[in-house]
NUTI-825763 format. One record per residue (C-alpha): residue in three letters; z, y, x. Coordinates in nm, 2 decimals. Each point is the difference from the previous one (the first is absolute). Example, Ala and Ser with C-alpha at 12.3 -4.5 7.8 and 13.67 -1.06 7.14 Angstrom:
aa, z, y, x
Ala, 0.78, -0.45, 1.23
Ser, -0.07, 0.34, 0.14
END
This chain:
aa, z, y, x
Met, -0.44, 0.89, -1.08
Ser, 0.28, -0.22, 0.10
Ile, 0.01, -0.20, 0.34
Ala, -0.10, -0.32, -0.22
Asp, -0.29, 0.20, -0.19
Asn, -0.12, 0.12, 0.33
Ile, 0.03, -0.35, 0.18
Thr, -0.23, -0.14, -0.29
Ser, -0.25, 0.26, 0.01
Leu, -0.05, -0.02, 0.40
Lys, 0.00, -0.38, -0.01
Asn, -0.29, 0.01, -0.29
Glu, -0.17, 0.25, 0.24
Thr, 0.03, -0.19, 0.34
Lys, 0.00, -0.36, -0.11
Ala, -0.36, 0.09, -0.14
Leu, -0.11, 0.13, 0.34
Lys, 0.16, -0.29, 0.17
Val, 0.27, 0.23, 0.18
Ser, 0.33, -0.11, 0.03
Leu, 0.30, 0.27, -0.09
Leu, 0.29, 0.07, 0.21
Ala, 0.28, 0.20, -0.15
Val, 0.18, 0.21, 0.26
Ser, 0.37, 0.01, -0.12
Lys, 0.13, 0.20, 0.28
Thr, 0.28, 0.18, -0.12
Lys, 0.00, -0.14, -0.35
Ser, 0.26, -0.16, -0.17
Val, 0.05, -0.37, -0.07
Glu, -0.02, 0.09, -0.37
Asp, -0.34, 0.15, 0.06
Ile, -0.13, -0.28, 0.21
Met, 0.11, -0.24, -0.29
Glu, -0.18, 0.17, -0.25
Ala, -0.33, -0.02, 0.21
Tyr, 0.11, -0.40, 0.09
Asn, 0.04, -0.04, -0.39
Ala, -0.33, 0.16, -0.06
Gly, -0.16, -0.28, 0.23
Gln, -0.01, 0.16, 0.34
Arg, 0.10, -0.22, 0.31
Leu, -0.13, 0.17, 0.29
Phe, 0.23, 0.29, 0.11
Gly, -0.01, 0.23, 0.32
Glu, 0.31, 0.15, 0.22
Asn, -0.02, 0.26, 0.27
Met, 0.37, -0.07, 0.11
Val, 0.13, -0.33, 0.13
Gln, 0.38, 0.07, -0.14
Glu, -0.12, 0.11, -0.33
Leu, -0.23, -0.32, -0.02
Val, 0.26, -0.20, 0.12
Asp, 0.24, 0.14, -0.28
Lys, -0.28, -0.05, -0.26
Tyr, -0.07, -0.35, 0.09
Glu, 0.37, -0.09, -0.04
Lys, 0.02, 0.12, -0.34
Leu, -0.34, -0.09, -0.15
Pro, -0.20, -0.30, -0.11
Lys, -0.08, -0.23, 0.29
Asp, -0.38, -0.05, -0.11
Ile, -0.09, 0.36, 0.09
Gln, -0.23, 0.04, 0.29
Trp, 0.11, 0.25, 0.21
His, -0.21, 0.20, 0.24
Leu, 0.12, 0.24, 0.29
Ile, -0.23, 0.27, 0.00
Gly, 0.21, 0.27, 0.19
His, 0.01, 0.04, 0.40
Leu, 0.20, -0.30, 0.13
Gln, 0.24, -0.03, 0.30
Ser, -0.03, -0.30, 0.18
Asn, 0.40, -0.06, -0.02
Lys, -0.02, 0.05, -0.38
Val, -0.29, -0.33, -0.06
Lys, 0.34, -0.27, 0.01
Tyr, 0.13, 0.17, -0.30
Ile, -0.33, -0.07, -0.21
Ala, -0.15, -0.31, 0.19
Pro, 0.15, -0.26, -0.22
Tyr, -0.14, 0.10, -0.34
Ile, -0.27, 0.30, 0.04
Ser, -0.32, -0.10, -0.13
Met, -0.23, 0.29, 0.22
Ile, 0.04, 0.23, 0.25
Glu, -0.26, 0.28, -0.05
Ser, 0.11, 0.22, 0.29
Val, -0.08, -0.19, 0.30
Asp, -0.10, 0.23, 0.26
Ser, 0.07, -0.14, 0.34
Leu, -0.02, -0.35, 0.17
Lys, 0.39, 0.06, 0.11
Leu, 0.08, 0.03, -0.37
Leu, -0.25, -0.32, -0.07
Gln, 0.18, -0.19, 0.25
Glu, 0.35, 0.07, -0.15
Ile, -0.12, -0.11, -0.34
Asn, -0.14, -0.31, 0.15
Lys, 0.35, -0.09, 0.13
Gln, 0.18, 0.10, -0.28
Ala, -0.24, -0.21, -0.22
Leu, 0.02, -0.31, 0.24
Lys, 0.42, 0.04, -0.04
Asn, -0.06, -0.02, -0.36
Asp, -0.24, -0.29, 0.01
Arg, -0.28, 0.20, -0.17
Val, -0.33, 0.18, 0.04
Ile, 0.00, 0.35, -0.09
Asp, -0.29, 0.18, -0.14
Cys, -0.07, 0.38, 0.17
Leu, -0.28, 0.24, -0.06
Leu, -0.07, 0.22, 0.35
Gln, 0.06, 0.36, -0.09
Ile, -0.31, 0.19, 0.12
Tyr, 0.04, 0.37, 0.05
Ile, -0.28, 0.17, -0.21
Ala, 0.17, 0.34, -0.06
Asp, -0.04, 0.35, 0.11
Glu, 0.38, 0.05, 0.04
Glu, 0.21, -0.09, 0.29
Thr, 0.30, -0.12, -0.20
Lys, -0.16, -0.31, -0.09
Phe, 0.02, -0.32, 0.15
Gly, -0.27, -0.27, 0.11
Leu, -0.21, -0.16, 0.24
Gly, -0.33, 0.16, 0.10
Phe, -0.32, -0.21, -0.03
Asp, -0.02, -0.06, 0.36
Glu, 0.35, -0.10, 0.00
Val, -0.08, -0.26, -0.30
Val, -0.25, -0.18, 0.21
Glu, 0.20, -0.01, 0.32
Leu, 0.31, -0.15, -0.21
Leu, -0.24, -0.24, -0.15
Arg, -0.16, -0.10, 0.35
Ser, 0.34, -0.05, 0.18
Asp, 0.13, -0.29, 0.14
Glu, 0.35, 0.09, -0.15
Phe, -0.14, 0.02, -0.35
Ser, -0.14, -0.35, 0.02
Glu, 0.33, -0.15, 0.07
Leu, 0.13, 0.12, -0.33
Lys, 0.03, -0.29, -0.23
Asn, 0.26, 0.13, -0.27
Val, -0.17, 0.31, -0.12
Arg, -0.34, 0.02, -0.19
Ile, -0.22, 0.29, 0.02
Arg, -0.09, 0.03, -0.37
Gly, -0.24, 0.34, 0.04
Leu, 0.06, 0.38, 0.05
Met, 0.19, 0.30, -0.14
Gly, -0.03, 0.37, 0.05
Ile, 0.11, 0.32, -0.14
Ala, -0.26, 0.29, -0.07
Thr, 0.09, 0.35, 0.10
Asn, 0.21, 0.21, -0.26
Thr, -0.26, 0.23, -0.13
Asp, -0.19, 0.13, -0.29
Asn, -0.35, -0.05, 0.18
Glu, -0.12, -0.31, -0.19
Lys, -0.30, -0.06, 0.23
Gln, 0.22, 0.00, 0.31
Val, 0.22, -0.30, -0.17
Lys, -0.31, -0.15, -0.11
Asp, -0.13, 0.00, 0.34
Glu, 0.33, -0.13, 0.17
Tyr, 0.00, -0.30, -0.24
Tyr, -0.35, -0.06, 0.04
Glu, 0.02, 0.00, 0.38
Leu, 0.31, -0.24, -0.03
Lys, -0.21, -0.25, -0.25
Thr, -0.26, 0.01, 0.25
Phe, 0.25, -0.13, 0.28
Phe, 0.18, -0.25, -0.22
Asp, -0.37, -0.17, -0.05
Gly, -0.07, 0.01, 0.39
Ile, 0.37, -0.13, 0.07
Lys, -0.07, -0.29, -0.25
Leu, -0.34, -0.09, 0.15
Ser, 0.12, 0.03, 0.35
Phe, 0.33, -0.15, 0.00
Phe, 0.05, -0.16, -0.35
Arg, -0.31, -0.13, -0.12
Lys, 0.12, -0.35, -0.06
Glu, 0.34, 0.08, -0.14
Ser, -0.03, 0.08, -0.40
Ser, 0.38, 0.10, 0.01
Phe, -0.13, 0.36, 0.17
Asp, -0.04, 0.15, -0.32
Thr, 0.21, 0.29, -0.04
Leu, -0.11, 0.38, 0.04
Ser, 0.30, 0.21, -0.14
Met, -0.11, 0.36, -0.03
Gly, 0.09, 0.26, -0.28
Met, 0.31, 0.15, -0.12
Ser, 0.09, 0.18, -0.34
Ser, -0.18, 0.31, 0.11
Asp, -0.36, -0.16, 0.12
Tyr, 0.01, -0.41, -0.12
Lys, -0.30, 0.06, -0.21
Ile, -0.22, 0.13, 0.30
Ala, 0.18, -0.29, 0.22
Ile, -0.13, -0.26, -0.23
Asp, -0.37, 0.15, -0.03
Gln, 0.02, -0.03, 0.38
Gly, 0.07, -0.37, -0.01
Ser, 0.38, 0.01, -0.02
Asn, 0.15, -0.35, -0.18
Leu, 0.38, 0.11, 0.04
Val, 0.12, 0.31, -0.11
Arg, 0.37, 0.14, 0.04
Leu, 0.12, 0.22, -0.28
Gly, 0.31, 0.19, -0.06
Ser, -0.02, 0.28, -0.22
Thr, -0.24, -0.11, -0.22
Ile, 0.23, -0.29, -0.13
Phe, 0.34, 0.12, 0.06
Gly, -0.06, 0.38, -0.03
Ser, 0.07, 0.26, 0.26
Arg, 0.39, 0.05, -0.04
Val, 0.22, -0.17, 0.25
Val, 0.26, -0.21, -0.18
Lys, 0.23, -0.09, 0.29
His, 0.06, 0.08, 0.37
Trp, -0.01, -0.29, 0.21
Lys, 0.15, -0.04, 0.38
Asn, -0.26, 0.06, 0.23
Asn, -0.08, -0.30, 0.23
END
């Protein structure tokens, strides 16, 4: 099926479940992204800041860009003017820099706290205890130009579906607890980003309402090599 066909099919599937579809467009060409765009897709996710900046300049400005890869503090300034959401916040230091750059641009930037749930040392993220400590801190209470919209997690890359299911279940349970403890009166805390092409159906079953799909939409072939950020 074409990219447009994939978008249409996935949108029908996720919309019925009240789940948002994020098209992961890393390494994909402007032409491929435009095919998805013309099929009605507006949410796109990138891993690398430089690649995101390049694409932002070339593509329609009503695209809502999410940064989903590991973000270095010194790169925040390049995307702060227009980024819709940063899903990969994994430290108070990074959150403070996002707040600083958001203030410079006179805006509030939506963020997700990335939670470490995988049984893999290569993944980034905050531990459950670290999230609670961050949200309780005086430093966090001073940040007025960031808005925590929810949590994001990446499950272990494994064929063991039970392990993946358990990791997502644990994150959904934690999300509910954080919502109750810290954001009970804030309707904006509403996003649980879990699930990629290999496991998004499991993630949705466990409570995800935002899935990040790349190869399911664009296919697995790499169209272009972009500069590393």
